[in-house]
DSSP file (Angstrom, degrees, kcal/mol; ACC not computed):
  #  RESIDUE AA STRUCTURE BP1 BP2  ACC     N-H-->O    O-->H-N    N-H-->O    O-->H-N    TCO  KAPPA ALPHA  PHI   PSI    X-CA   Y-CA   Z-CA
    1    1 A M              0   0    0      0, 0.0     2,-0.1     0, 0.0     0, 0.0   0.000 360.0 360.0 360.0 131.8    1.5   50.0   16.7
    2    2 A D    >   -     0   0    0      1,-0.1     3,-1.4     2,-0.0     0, 0.0  -0.446 360.0-107.6 -92.0 169.5    3.0   53.3   15.5
    3    3 A S  T 3  S+     0   0    0      1,-0.3    -1,-0.1    -2,-0.1     0, 0.0   0.595 112.6  67.1 -72.9 -10.4    4.4   54.0   12.0
    4    4 A S  T 3   +     0   0    0      2,-0.0    -1,-0.3     0, 0.0     2,-0.2   0.322  67.5 132.7 -91.9   9.5    8.0   54.1   13.3
    5    5 A D    <   -     0   0    0     -3,-1.4     3,-0.4     1,-0.1     0, 0.0  -0.439  37.4-169.9 -62.7 122.9    7.9   50.3   14.0
    6    6 A S        +     0   0    0     -2,-0.2    -1,-0.1     1,-0.2     4,-0.1   0.130  56.6 105.8-104.2  20.4   11.0   48.9   12.6
    7    7 A S  S    S+     0   0    0      2,-0.1    -1,-0.2     1,-0.0    -2,-0.0   0.792  74.4  62.5 -70.1 -26.3   10.1   45.2   13.0
    8    8 A K  S    S-     0   0    0     -3,-0.4     2,-0.1     3,-0.0    -1,-0.0  -0.874  91.8-125.5 -99.1 126.8    9.5   44.9    9.3
    9    9 A P        -     0   0    0      0, 0.0     3,-0.1     0, 0.0    -2,-0.1  -0.419  27.8-108.4 -69.2 145.1   12.5   45.5    7.1
   10   10 A A        -     0   0    0      1,-0.1     2,-0.1    -2,-0.1    -4,-0.0  -0.457  44.7 -94.7 -68.1 144.2   12.2   48.2    4.4
   11   11 A P        -     0   0    0      0, 0.0    -1,-0.1     0, 0.0    -3,-0.0  -0.390  41.6-118.3 -63.3 135.3   12.0   46.7    0.9
   12   12 A S    >   -     0   0    0      1,-0.1     3,-1.7    -2,-0.1     0, 0.0  -0.470  12.1-128.6 -71.9 142.7   15.4   46.7   -0.7
   13   13 A P  T 3  S+     0   0    0      0, 0.0    -1,-0.1     0, 0.0     0, 0.0   0.788 113.3  48.5 -62.5 -23.8   15.7   48.8   -3.9
   14   14 A K  T 3  S+     0   0    0      2,-0.1     3,-0.1     3,-0.0    -2,-0.1   0.338  83.2 126.3 -96.9   7.7   17.1   45.7   -5.5
   15   15 A A  S <  S-     0   0    0     -3,-1.7     2,-0.0     1,-0.1     0, 0.0  -0.362  72.9 -98.0 -64.0 142.5   14.3   43.4   -4.3
   16   16 A P        -     0   0    0      0, 0.0     2,-0.1     0, 0.0    -1,-0.1  -0.333  41.5-114.8 -62.6 143.4   12.7   41.4   -7.1
   17   17 A K        -     0   0    0      1,-0.1     2,-0.0    -3,-0.1    -3,-0.0  -0.455  30.5-104.6 -78.3 150.7    9.4   43.0   -8.3
   18   18 A R     >  -     0   0    0     -2,-0.1     4,-2.4     1,-0.1     5,-0.2  -0.345  29.6-111.7 -70.4 156.8    6.2   41.2   -7.8
   19   19 A K  H  > S+     0   0    0      1,-0.2     4,-2.9     2,-0.2     5,-0.2   0.880 117.6  54.7 -56.8 -40.4    4.6   39.5  -10.8
   20   20 A A  H  > S+     0   0    0      2,-0.2     4,-2.1     1,-0.2    -1,-0.2   0.894 108.8  48.0 -63.9 -39.4    1.7   42.0  -10.8
   21   21 A E  H  > S+     0   0    0     -3,-0.2     4,-2.3     2,-0.2    -2,-0.2   0.932 113.7  46.6 -66.6 -44.9    4.2   45.0  -11.0
   22   22 A R  H  X S+     0   0    0     -4,-2.4     4,-3.0     1,-0.2    -2,-0.2   0.908 111.7  51.5 -63.4 -40.9    6.1   43.3  -13.8
   23   23 A A  H  X S+     0   0    0     -4,-2.9     4,-2.5     1,-0.2    -1,-0.2   0.902 110.1  49.5 -63.2 -40.5    2.9   42.5  -15.7
   24   24 A G  H  X S+     0   0    0     -4,-2.1     4,-2.2     2,-0.2    -1,-0.2   0.902 112.8  46.7 -64.7 -40.8    1.8   46.1  -15.4
   25   25 A E  H  X S+     0   0    0     -4,-2.3     4,-2.9     2,-0.2    -2,-0.2   0.911 112.0  50.7 -67.2 -41.6    5.1   47.4  -16.6
   26   26 A D  H  X S+     0   0    0     -4,-3.0     4,-2.4     2,-0.2    -2,-0.2   0.908 110.8  49.2 -61.7 -41.6    5.1   44.9  -19.5
   27   27 A A  H  X S+     0   0    0     -4,-2.5     4,-2.5     2,-0.2    -1,-0.2   0.909 112.7  47.5 -64.4 -41.9    1.6   46.0  -20.5
   28   28 A F  H  X S+     0   0    0     -4,-2.2     4,-2.9     2,-0.2     5,-0.2   0.927 111.2  50.8 -65.2 -44.0    2.6   49.6  -20.4
   29   29 A D  H  X S+     0   0    0     -4,-2.9     4,-2.7     1,-0.2    -2,-0.2   0.913 112.0  47.5 -59.5 -42.9    5.8   48.9  -22.4
   30   30 A L  H  X S+     0   0    0     -4,-2.4     4,-2.5     2,-0.2     5,-0.2   0.925 112.8  48.5 -64.3 -44.9    3.7   47.1  -25.0
   31   31 A W  H  X S+     0   0    0     -4,-2.5     4,-2.4     2,-0.2    -2,-0.2   0.920 114.0  46.9 -60.6 -44.6    1.1   49.9  -25.2
   32   32 A L  H  X S+     0   0    0     -4,-2.9     4,-2.7     2,-0.2     5,-0.2   0.926 111.8  49.7 -65.3 -45.4    3.9   52.5  -25.5
   33   33 A Q  H  X S+     0   0    0     -4,-2.7     4,-2.4    -5,-0.2    -2,-0.2   0.928 113.1  46.5 -60.2 -46.0    5.7   50.6  -28.2
   34   34 A R  H  X S+     0   0    0     -4,-2.5     4,-2.4     1,-0.2    -1,-0.2   0.914 112.9  49.9 -63.6 -42.1    2.5   50.1  -30.2
   35   35 A G  H  X S+     0   0    0     -4,-2.4     4,-2.0    -5,-0.2    -2,-0.2   0.913 111.4  47.8 -63.8 -42.7    1.5   53.7  -29.9
   36   36 A L  H  X S+     0   0    0     -4,-2.7     4,-2.7     2,-0.2     5,-0.3   0.899 111.9  49.9 -66.3 -39.9    4.9   55.0  -30.9
   37   37 A H  H  X S+     0   0    0     -4,-2.4     4,-2.2    -5,-0.2     5,-0.3   0.915 109.4  52.3 -63.3 -41.2    5.0   52.7  -33.9
   38   38 A Q  H  < S+     0   0    0     -4,-2.4     4,-0.3     1,-0.2    -1,-0.2   0.896 116.5  40.0 -60.6 -40.2    1.5   53.8  -34.9
   39   39 A L  H  < S+     0   0    0     -4,-2.0     4,-0.3    -5,-0.2    -2,-0.2   0.874 128.2  25.1 -76.7 -38.3    2.6   57.5  -34.8
   40   40 A Y  H  X S+     0   0    0     -4,-2.7     4,-2.6    -5,-0.1     5,-0.2   0.524  90.8  88.6-115.4  -6.3    6.1   57.3  -36.3
   41   41 A D  H  X S+     0   0    0     -4,-2.2     4,-1.5    -5,-0.3    -1,-0.1   0.912  93.3  49.8 -60.7 -41.6    6.4   54.3  -38.7
   42   42 A D  H  > S+     0   0    0     -5,-0.3     4,-0.5    -4,-0.3    -1,-0.2   0.908 112.8  46.8 -63.4 -41.2    5.1   56.3  -41.6
   43   43 A V  H >4 S+     0   0    0     -4,-0.3     3,-1.1     1,-0.2    -2,-0.2   0.917 111.1  51.2 -66.7 -43.3    7.6   59.1  -40.9
   44   44 A A  H 3< S+     0   0    0     -4,-2.6    -1,-0.2     1,-0.3    -2,-0.2   0.775 107.1  55.3 -66.2 -25.5   10.5   56.6  -40.5
   45   45 A A  H 3< S+     0   0    0     -4,-1.5    -1,-0.3    -5,-0.2    -2,-0.2   0.596  84.3 106.3 -83.6 -11.1    9.6   55.0  -43.8
   46   46 A E  S << S-     0   0    0     -3,-1.1     2,-0.0    -4,-0.5    -3,-0.0  -0.367  80.6-103.6 -67.3 147.3    9.8   58.2  -45.7
   47   47 A P        -     0   0    0      0, 0.0    -1,-0.1     0, 0.0    -2,-0.1  -0.358  37.6-103.0 -68.8 152.8   12.9   58.7  -48.0
   48   48 A I        -     0   0    0      1,-0.1     5,-0.1    -3,-0.1    -3,-0.0  -0.614  43.8-107.0 -75.0 130.8   15.6   61.0  -46.8
   49   49 A P     >  -     0   0    0      0, 0.0     4,-2.2     0, 0.0     3,-0.4  -0.280  22.8-122.6 -60.0 142.6   15.4   64.3  -48.6
   50   50 A P  H  > S+     0   0    0      0, 0.0     4,-2.4     0, 0.0     5,-0.2   0.857 110.5  55.8 -56.1 -38.3   18.2   64.8  -51.2
   51   51 A E  H  > S+     0   0    0      1,-0.2     4,-2.0     2,-0.2     5,-0.1   0.902 108.6  47.3 -62.8 -40.1   19.4   68.0  -49.6
   52   52 A L  H  > S+     0   0    0     -3,-0.4     4,-2.2     2,-0.2    -1,-0.2   0.904 110.9  51.6 -67.7 -40.7   19.9   66.2  -46.2
   53   53 A M  H  X S+     0   0    0     -4,-2.2     4,-2.5     1,-0.2    -2,-0.2   0.892 108.0  52.8 -61.9 -38.7   21.7   63.4  -48.0
   54   54 A R  H  X S+     0   0    0     -4,-2.4     4,-2.4     1,-0.2    -1,-0.2   0.922 109.4  48.6 -62.7 -43.6   24.0   65.9  -49.7
   55   55 A L  H  X S+     0   0    0     -4,-2.0     4,-2.2     2,-0.2    -2,-0.2   0.887 111.3  50.1 -64.2 -38.6   24.9   67.4  -46.3
   56   56 A I  H  X S+     0   0    0     -4,-2.2     4,-2.4     2,-0.2    -2,-0.2   0.926 111.4  48.1 -64.5 -45.1   25.6   64.0  -44.8
   57   57 A E  H  X S+     0   0    0     -4,-2.5     4,-2.3     2,-0.2    -2,-0.2   0.891 110.2  52.0 -64.8 -39.4   27.9   63.1  -47.6
   58   58 A E  H  X S+     0   0    0     -4,-2.4     4,-1.9     1,-0.2    -1,-0.2   0.920 110.5  48.6 -61.2 -43.4   29.7   66.4  -47.4
   59   59 A D  H  X S+     0   0    0     -4,-2.2     4,-2.3     1,-0.2    -2,-0.2   0.903 109.8  52.0 -64.6 -40.6   30.3   65.8  -43.7
   60   60 A R  H  X S+     0   0    0     -4,-2.4     4,-1.6     1,-0.2    -1,-0.2   0.919 109.1  49.7 -61.3 -43.2   31.5   62.3  -44.3
   61   61 A S  H  < S+     0   0    0     -4,-2.3     4,-0.4     1,-0.2    -1,-0.2   0.856 110.9  50.0 -68.0 -33.0   34.0   63.5  -46.9
   62   62 A R  H >< S+     0   0    0     -4,-1.9     3,-0.9     1,-0.2    -1,-0.2   0.899 111.9  47.4 -69.5 -40.5   35.3   66.2  -44.5
   63   63 A R  H 3< S+     0   0    0     -4,-2.3    -2,-0.2     1,-0.2    -1,-0.2   0.760 103.0  64.0 -72.8 -24.0   35.8   63.7  -41.6
   64   64 A G  T 3<        0   0    0     -4,-1.6    -1,-0.2     1,-0.2    -2,-0.2   0.650 360.0 360.0 -74.6 -14.6   37.5   61.2  -43.8
   65   65 A K    <         0   0    0     -3,-0.9    -1,-0.2    -4,-0.4    -2,-0.1   0.469 360.0 360.0 -84.1 360.0   40.5   63.6  -44.5
């Protein structure tokens, strides 16, 4: 049988994924989420510097007019 045999339909792009593929994606998503939290939670918890808050407030007052 040659590789151009069209007896088998090509998988549809919208075909449901197999459980193993979904499980692999779920595991990767969990790993990525945990890694990002490990790296950035401390930074996200830091207070916003006063100078940056002043700039934000100035911008808000300009847009409100």
